[in-house]
C-alpha distance (Angstrom), angle and dihedral (degrees) to the residues before:
residue distance angle dihedral
M1 . . .
R2 3.77 . .
T3 3.80 120.7 .
P4 3.81 109.1 -133.3
I5 3.78 120.6 -138.1
T6 3.78 104.1 -104.4
T7 3.77 100.9 -139.8
L8 3.76 137.9 13.5
A9 3.77 89.3 -134.2
S10 3.80 89.5 68.8
L11 3.81 92.3 62.7
S12 3.80 119.2 106.6
L13 3.76 121.9 -146.0
L14 3.79 88.9 -102.5
T15 3.80 96.7 53.3
I16 3.78 99.4 79.2
P17 3.84 96.2 49.8
V18 3.79 90.8 47.1
L19 3.82 91.6 49.1
L20 3.71 93.3 47.0
S21 3.78 93.1 47.7
S22 3.78 87.9 74.5
M23 3.76 89.4 74.4
D24 3.81 114.4 107.7
P25 3.80 110.0 -97.1
A26 3.78 91.8 -154.7
S27 3.81 90.1 102.4
T28 3.81 87.7 75.5
E29 3.79 89.3 74.7
S30 3.77 119.4 107.4
T31 3.84 111.5 -83.5
G32 3.76 99.9 -169.8
S33 3.76 148.4 -38.2
A34 3.81 96.6 -71.5
P35 3.83 111.6 105.9
T36 3.80 116.1 -101.2
Q37 3.79 138.6 174.5
D38 3.76 121.6 -145.1
V39 3.83 113.0 -125.3
V40 3.82 118.2 -167.3
V41 3.79 108.6 -139.8
A42 3.80 95.0 -179.9
P43 3.79 136.9 -11.9
K44 3.82 111.2 -62.5
M45 3.81 93.4 -6.4
P46 3.79 119.3 138.0
L47 3.81 111.2 -86.6
V48 3.78 120.0 -107.6
K49 3.84 119.5 -110.1
N50 3.82 107.0 -160.8
L51 3.74 123.9 127.9
S52 3.76 97.8 -146.5
R53 3.80 92.2 53.0
A54 3.76 90.2 44.2
S55 3.81 89.0 59.8
G56 3.77 90.7 67.9
G57 3.77 93.9 -122.1
L58 3.82 96.4 -49.5
P59 3.81 120.4 125.5
I60 3.77 116.2 -93.6
C61 3.76 134.6 -164.0
G62 3.79 105.7 -123.2
L63 3.82 111.3 -98.8
G64 3.79 90.8 -13.8
K65 3.79 133.5 -63.8
D66 3.79 94.0 -93.4
F67 3.77 92.0 56.6
H68 3.78 93.7 51.6
A69 3.81 93.1 41.4
G70 3.83 86.9 55.2
R71 3.80 90.9 52.5
R72 3.83 90.7 51.8
A73 3.85 91.5 46.7
E74 3.83 90.8 53.1
L75 3.81 91.7 48.4
R76 3.82 91.1 51.4
E77 3.80 89.5 51.8
R78 3.79 92.1 49.4
L79 3.80 94.2 48.1
G80 3.80 97.1 40.0
E81 3.82 97.3 -166.1
G82 3.77 142.9 15.1
I83 3.79 137.6 60.7
V84 3.81 121.9 -65.5
V85 3.81 113.9 -146.4
L86 3.79 118.1 -173.8
R87 3.79 129.6 169.5
G88 3.78 125.3 -157.1
L89 3.74 120.3 -141.3
P90 3.80 124.1 -80.5
K91 3.79 125.8 -117.5
V92 3.78 111.9 -65.9
R93 3.81 116.7 -99.8
D94 3.81 95.0 -133.6
Y95 3.79 138.1 43.0
R96 3.78 102.9 -78.3
T97 3.75 136.5 104.2
F98 3.78 117.1 -76.2
R99 3.78 116.4 -115.6
Q100 3.81 122.4 -170.8
D101 3.78 125.0 -122.6
K102 3.82 108.1 -93.0
N103 3.79 97.8 -125.6
F104 3.79 94.1 46.5
W105 3.85 90.0 48.6
Y106 3.84 90.6 47.2
L107 3.80 91.3 59.8
T108 3.78 99.5 36.6
G109 3.82 113.4 16.1
V110 3.79 89.2 -137.6
E111 3.82 115.5 146.3
S112 3.80 99.6 -170.6
P113 3.83 133.2 105.8
N114 3.85 125.9 -115.8
V115 3.81 96.0 25.2
C116 3.80 129.0 136.3
F117 3.76 135.6 -166.3
V118 3.85 130.4 -152.8
M119 3.79 126.5 -175.2
D120 3.79 133.4 -177.8
C121 3.77 106.4 -143.5
K122 3.85 93.1 -160.6
T123 3.81 100.1 49.5
G124 3.82 99.5 23.2
R125 3.77 93.7 -127.1
E126 3.80 111.9 156.8
V127 3.79 128.3 -168.7
L128 3.80 125.9 -173.3
F129 3.78 117.8 -160.0
V130 3.81 116.3 -154.0
N131 3.80 135.6 171.0
S132 3.76 124.6 -66.6
P133 3.79 112.4 -108.7
S134 3.78 116.0 -84.4
A135 3.83 119.2 173.9
R136 3.78 90.5 -175.2
A137 3.81 93.3 55.1
E138 3.82 91.6 50.0
I139 3.83 90.0 53.3
W140 3.79 87.6 62.4
E141 3.82 102.3 32.0
G142 3.76 107.7 23.8
E143 3.76 125.1 -131.0
I144 3.84 113.2 10.6
W145 3.81 120.0 -173.4
D146 3.82 103.2 -114.7
A147 3.76 140.0 164.6
D148 3.84 92.7 -99.9
D149 3.82 93.4 58.2
A150 3.85 104.4 104.5
W151 3.82 90.3 -168.0
V152 3.84 95.3 65.9
P153 3.88 97.7 80.7
E154 3.84 92.7 46.7
L155 3.87 92.8 44.2
T156 3.84 94.5 48.7
G157 3.80 102.3 30.1
I158 3.82 89.1 -128.0
A159 3.78 107.3 126.6
E160 3.82 99.3 -162.7
V161 3.80 112.7 63.3
K162 3.84 117.3 169.9
A163 3.79 140.7 167.8
N164 3.77 110.0 -104.6
S165 3.80 96.7 -138.9
S166 3.80 136.3 41.9
G167 3.75 91.3 -170.0
R168 3.83 124.1 119.1
R169 3.81 109.6 -61.4
G170 3.79 89.0 -1.0
R171 3.79 94.9 -79.6
V172 3.76 107.9 -162.3
G173 3.80 96.3 -141.4
K174 3.80 96.2 74.8
N175 3.83 100.9 65.8
Q176 3.80 94.0 -168.4
G177 3.80 91.9 144.5
L178 3.80 93.9 52.3
T179 3.78 97.6 45.6
S180 3.87 93.0 45.5
V181 3.78 91.9 53.8
I182 3.85 91.8 46.7
A183 3.81 87.7 53.7
E184 3.82 91.8 50.2
M185 3.77 92.3 50.2
L186 3.76 93.8 47.4
E187 3.78 91.0 50.9
E188 3.82 91.3 51.0
S189 3.81 100.7 39.7
G190 3.75 109.7 9.5
G191 3.80 129.8 -133.0
P192 2.88 171.5 -51.7
I193 3.81 107.1 117.1
W194 3.83 112.1 -137.5
T195 3.79 120.5 -151.4
C196 3.77 129.9 172.1
Q197 3.85 108.6 -117.2
A198 3.82 94.3 -176.0
A199 3.80 111.1 116.6
H200 3.76 111.6 -96.0
I201 3.78 113.5 -103.2
G202 3.83 127.5 -150.5
I203 3.77 131.8 175.4
T204 3.86 115.5 -46.4
S205 3.83 91.1 16.1
A206 3.81 137.3 103.8
Y207 3.79 139.0 -171.5
D208 3.81 92.8 -103.4
S209 3.81 91.6 58.7
A210 3.84 101.3 32.4
G211 3.80 95.4 48.4
P212 3.82 96.5 51.9
Y213 3.82 89.2 45.3
D214 3.84 91.4 56.8
R215 3.75 92.2 45.5
A216 3.80 93.2 49.5
R217 3.81 91.0 50.1
K218 3.84 90.8 50.0
G219 3.80 90.1 50.2
D220 3.81 94.8 47.0
T221 3.86 107.3 108.9
L222 3.80 90.1 -150.3
D223 3.85 93.4 49.9
G224 3.80 115.8 18.6
R225 3.84 97.6 171.1
L226 3.76 119.5 161.0
S227 3.81 118.4 -130.4
R228 3.81 118.9 -97.6
E229 3.79 88.5 -108.2
A230 3.80 93.4 51.7
M231 3.83 90.7 49.2
L232 3.77 91.1 52.9
E233 3.81 90.5 51.5
Q234 3.77 90.3 48.7
H235 3.82 96.5 47.9
L236 3.85 93.8 46.4
G237 3.78 89.6 50.3
E238 3.79 89.6 54.3
M239 3.82 93.7 46.5
F240 3.81 100.6 44.9
E241 3.81 129.9 38.0
V242 3.80 96.8 -134.0
D243 3.80 135.6 99.9
I244 3.83 114.3 -84.5
K245 3.81 110.9 -144.6
D246 3.79 133.9 -174.7
F247 3.83 118.5 -124.3
S248 3.79 97.3 -176.4
R249 3.81 93.3 107.4
E250 3.80 92.0 55.2
L251 3.78 89.7 47.1
Y252 3.78 92.9 49.5
D253 3.80 90.8 49.9
M254 3.81 89.0 53.5
R255 3.76 92.0 51.3
V256 3.80 98.4 54.3
H257 3.79 98.6 78.4
K258 3.78 109.2 45.3
T259 3.83 124.6 -139.8
P260 3.82 117.9 -125.9
E261 3.82 89.1 -96.5
E262 3.77 90.9 55.4
V263 3.83 93.8 45.7
A264 3.80 87.9 52.7
A265 3.82 90.2 52.3
V266 3.85 91.8 48.9
R267 3.76 87.3 48.8
R268 3.78 92.1 54.3
A269 3.80 89.9 52.5
C270 3.81 90.6 47.6
V271 3.77 93.3 51.5
A272 3.83 91.0 49.3
G273 3.82 92.2 47.1
A274 3.82 94.2 44.4
K275 3.83 93.4 50.6
A276 3.75 91.7 47.7
M277 3.82 93.3 48.6
A278 3.80 90.9 50.0
E279 3.82 88.7 54.9
G280 3.80 88.8 50.4
I281 3.78 90.0 56.8
R282 3.78 91.8 44.9
S283 3.84 92.7 51.1
T284 3.83 99.7 44.8
R285 3.81 122.3 114.4
P286 3.80 137.4 146.5
G287 3.83 114.0 -79.6
L288 3.76 96.3 35.8
G289 3.79 119.0 111.9
E290 3.78 128.5 -115.0
W291 3.82 83.5 -119.9
D292 3.76 90.6 61.1
L293 3.79 90.2 61.4
S294 3.81 92.6 43.4
A295 3.80 91.3 52.3
L296 3.82 94.3 42.9
L297 3.82 92.4 51.9
A298 3.80 93.1 45.7
W299 3.84 89.1 54.7
Q300 3.79 92.7 44.5
H301 3.80 90.1 50.9
Q302 3.78 88.5 57.8
V303 3.80 93.3 45.5
H304 3.79 88.8 54.5
G305 3.79 95.2 49.7
A306 3.76 107.8 -83.9
D307 3.82 123.4 154.8
G308 3.79 89.6 -156.3
D309 3.80 143.8 -58.8
A310 3.77 121.6 -32.4
Y311 3.84 85.7 -152.3
A312 3.81 138.7 -19.9
A313 3.79 114.6 -65.5
I314 3.82 118.7 -95.4
A315 3.79 107.8 -156.6
G316 3.80 109.9 158.8
S317 3.78 124.8 169.2
G318 3.77 126.9 -168.8
P319 3.82 110.2 -23.1
N320 3.83 90.4 5.6
S321 3.81 89.7 65.0
L322 3.83 86.2 72.5
T323 3.81 93.6 63.1
L324 3.76 108.5 86.7
H325 3.85 97.6 -149.9
Y326 3.79 101.7 24.9
N327 3.88 105.8 163.8
F328 3.83 105.1 167.7
S329 3.83 102.1 89.1
S330 3.79 90.0 -166.7
R331 3.81 105.9 127.6
T332 3.81 131.3 92.6
M333 3.77 112.4 -121.1
Q334 3.80 114.0 -118.2
D335 3.83 132.2 -148.6
G336 3.82 112.6 -96.4
E337 3.84 95.0 25.4
M338 3.78 133.1 112.8
I339 3.81 122.1 -122.2
L340 3.78 118.8 -151.7
V341 3.85 115.6 -161.1
D342 3.78 121.0 -172.7
Y343 3.80 108.9 177.7
G344 3.79 138.8 132.3
P345 3.77 141.0 168.9
E346 3.80 136.0 -126.1
V347 3.81 116.5 -124.4
D348 3.83 121.9 -178.2
H349 3.83 90.7 -12.6
Y350 3.83 93.0 -55.2
V351 3.77 125.0 104.0
T352 3.75 144.4 -156.1
D353 3.82 131.7 -148.0
I354 3.83 116.4 -151.0
T355 3.77 131.8 169.5
R356 3.81 128.4 -177.1
T357 3.82 129.5 173.0
W358 3.78 123.9 -160.3
P359 3.85 141.7 157.5
V360 3.79 115.6 -86.8
N361 3.81 90.0 -133.8
G362 3.80 94.2 43.2
K363 3.80 97.0 -112.9
F364 3.87 124.6 97.7
T365 3.78 117.3 -134.4
E366 3.81 117.0 -137.7
R367 3.82 92.8 -98.6
Q368 3.78 93.2 43.9
A369 3.78 90.5 50.5
Q370 3.80 91.9 48.4
L371 3.77 93.6 53.0
Y372 3.82 93.5 40.3
D373 3.77 95.4 51.7
A374 3.83 90.0 49.5
V375 3.82 91.4 54.3
L376 3.85 91.8 45.0
D377 3.82 92.0 49.3
A378 3.84 89.8 48.8
Q379 3.82 91.2 50.8
N380 3.82 92.3 46.8
A381 3.81 90.7 50.7
A382 3.83 91.5 53.5
I383 3.82 94.8 44.5
A384 3.82 90.6 49.9
A385 3.84 89.1 54.5
A386 3.81 95.2 48.2
K387 3.79 110.2 113.1
P388 3.84 139.7 122.7
G389 3.79 113.0 -55.8
V390 3.81 99.1 26.4
S391 3.73 122.6 109.6
L392 3.77 133.0 -130.9
D393 3.75 87.8 -116.9
D394 3.77 90.7 55.7
L395 3.79 90.7 54.5
G396 3.80 91.3 48.0
V397 3.80 91.1 53.4
I398 3.84 90.2 50.1
A399 3.82 94.6 48.9
N400 3.79 96.1 44.0
G401 3.80 90.0 43.5
V402 3.77 88.9 63.8
L403 3.83 91.1 51.7
K404 3.74 92.2 47.8
E405 3.79 92.3 50.0
R406 3.82 88.0 55.8
G407 3.80 89.6 54.1
F408 3.81 96.9 -106.9
A409 3.86 100.5 117.5
E410 3.79 93.0 120.8
F411 3.79 91.4 57.5
I412 3.86 96.2 57.9
R413 3.80 112.4 105.6
H414 3.82 108.5 164.6
G415 3.79 148.3 22.3
V416 3.79 122.3 -82.1
C417 3.81 107.5 -133.5
H418 3.78 141.2 39.0
H419 3.79 133.9 163.1
V420 3.85 119.6 -95.9
G421 3.80 128.2 -162.4
M422 3.77 130.8 103.9
E423 3.82 87.0 -6.0
V424 3.78 127.1 43.9
H425 3.76 87.8 -125.6
D426 3.77 98.4 36.2
P427 3.85 117.3 -163.9
G428 3.78 118.6 -111.1
P429 3.78 145.5 108.6
T430 3.78 121.9 -77.3
S431 3.80 97.2 -135.0
Q432 3.81 137.4 83.2
L433 3.81 101.6 12.5
Q434 3.78 115.4 -155.0
P435 3.82 132.8 -169.9
G436 3.81 110.7 -63.3
A437 3.83 95.4 35.3
C438 3.83 108.6 133.8
F439 3.80 119.3 -162.8
T440 3.77 144.3 145.3
V441 3.81 129.3 -102.3
E442 3.83 105.4 -156.7
P443 3.83 119.4 156.2
G444 3.81 116.4 175.0
L445 3.78 143.4 -174.4
Y446 3.83 124.7 -156.5
E447 3.84 118.5 -168.6
V448 3.77 109.4 -172.6
A449 3.82 95.5 -170.8
T450 3.80 91.9 63.1
N451 3.84 99.4 28.7
I452 3.79 89.1 -122.1
G453 3.76 115.2 145.0
I454 3.86 115.8 174.0
R455 3.76 128.5 -176.7
I456 3.82 127.8 163.4
E457 3.83 114.8 -167.9
D458 3.78 131.2 180.0
V459 3.76 135.2 168.9
V460 3.80 116.5 -119.6
V461 3.81 132.3 -173.0
I462 3.80 123.4 -156.9
T463 3.83 113.2 -121.9
E464 3.82 129.8 -169.7
D465 3.79 93.2 -83.4
G466 3.77 106.5 16.7
C467 3.78 135.4 -32.9
E468 3.80 144.2 -65.6
V469 3.81 124.6 -137.1
L470 3.83 102.9 -134.3
T471 3.82 93.4 -169.9
K472 3.78 94.0 54.2
D473 3.84 92.3 123.2
C474 3.81 89.3 77.8
P475 3.84 117.1 81.2
R476 3.79 117.5 -115.3
T477 3.83 110.5 172.7
R478 3.80 121.6 83.9
E479 3.81 90.1 -118.2
E480 3.81 92.4 52.9
I481 3.81 92.2 47.1
E482 3.80 94.3 48.8
A483 3.81 90.8 47.7
L484 3.80 92.2 49.6
F485 3.80 90.5 47.0
A486 3.81 89.8 56.6
E487 3.81 90.8 61.1
E488 3.80 121.0 88.9
G489 3.80 113.3 -98.1
I490 3.74 136.8 -159.5
L491 3.80 93.1 -103.4
D492 3.76 90.1 58.2
M493 3.80 85.0 81.8
I494 3.79 88.4 67.8
Q495 3.78 120.0 86.4
S496 3.81 114.5 -112.1
R497 3.79 114.2 -103.8
């Protein structure tokens, strides 16, 4: 058993770099074709893979202008005719970093508030509306994409860049620029007008949480507000005498099978999440809080390139391991219990989803080992079967079939697979997977009588002849976990409670 350092005051300036140098440097390997720049966070630490940091503080266009131009070209081909109108998100209403709506970013790569995009599917004309220049705003907020920035067309590959408003001081609420261009395009090419009616998605969100939220607010008799997307559809219908159609289904179909640039981005998120999870295992011991692991992993995500959380941390020890989406992280971990941690980061607008379960004291009991090995065998069986042409449902039947054969049917509480991409629960059908499909494989068992909840979750991408486990950097077997636990971790610098 490790001997924790008894007080932070006893640490020398050299202790932390030496401790951190034990981390596996394999994350410095190339993770894809997208350009990156290695940033050393501390001596001998893994190097960060994050495109915005690699730019040295300069604005970037998502995964590159060619990637986003390709997404727009495919959407034009799918729609055939009409005018696409898409609004980015406004400035945030609190003091946190702005993050663009996923679908707007997917088509443009623009990470700036109060922007709009219009595209004529017939002629291919594209117009990006950005902010009016404001030297005062940039004193407070730094670089803001505005109509005077000559670099915007070159960076985005969108030739026409305009200010959205001709009102006094360029107030964004007027939208004269946007509506006048829509009118021009309709006169030249005709309708319909296409909007995306999918709920807007920011960091830590997903369609299966944002959509129900919007519907509940609409149905609330003391609220009743329509979503931002529904209001856009309504106003455009009032302004222009053409059909207003929703292109979210076409966009979702495009997003299911990732391009090589997207797979590389998911891989960067998976490497960051796997390295962080491994440190969580290494640093666990009885007496620490669930919050200690949540905080440690959040920091490690950032160290390894994350822009933020893919979702709120799930760190449930003992009885909390039985709650599938336990988000409180408020309990002290006890000797003899299991800790289930489900937590992943977002890197370059793409996410990962990783779960590991391990003993708080580093040693599996006989019952813990029996349940754990069943879950691991179930996961391995599903991963082995993942290849082009299979469905997520097929993989779920295979994984849960192993658990049922072991006599654990009553302990199964959830499905096994879901898509992963820009959202932690990415939209998409469950059938006929093709190369580029990214998804989780996450069987689980939850035994209430013993307070043992076990889930093992990895992200997999379908290849031409099988699949690749993108989260392979994080140990899975009992032997690997116990060996990792025996190493000294970052939280060993913290005095035991």
